[in-house]
C-alpha positions, 0 to 999 in steps of 0.5 A: 500500500502506497501513500496515495492508497493509504490516504484514499482508504483513510478518507473513506472512514467517517468523520476523519481529518488529515494533517501533514506534519512531522516532516511530511507524514500523512497523519489521520485523526478522529476527534483530534486523536491519531489512529494511523500515519504514513511517513516517508523520512528521506531519499531512498526510504520506503513509506512506513505505515503506523497504526494503533492496535489492541494489546493482543494484536500488538504482541502478535504483530511485533513478532512478524518480519517487517513490523516493529514497535512504532517509534515514539508510539510503542508505549501506546501499542502502535506498530510500524510496517517497515517493508512493503512485504510486511502485510498484504493490503487487505490486512492493512486496511483491516488493521486501520479500521480497527485502529479507527474503532479503538480510537473512536471508542475512547472519544467522549460521548459528546465528541462522538455526537459532535462528529455524528458517529 
């Protein structure tokens, strides 16, 4: 999944917002809370997708080749895909949807109402 595909998928989720920050990373949020990031840190670097996951998914995923605890976010159970072969696109989409759901569930009822979700 490249950045264009990543952005196209994330924008399809309800009530999301996108900001570009941290050196041109595509950061996706719901209610101001981040659920997924696609970053690219320089010439020759591949795009890296990071997302929030459940405790169990985190424990399983970091044992897989091409998946590491996400820099700066690992303590909050985020993983980063470090290679394009780490996960097939359908699985990436499923994990991003789960990340979205995890973060959405932590929003206040007032915020969910404001966002219409």
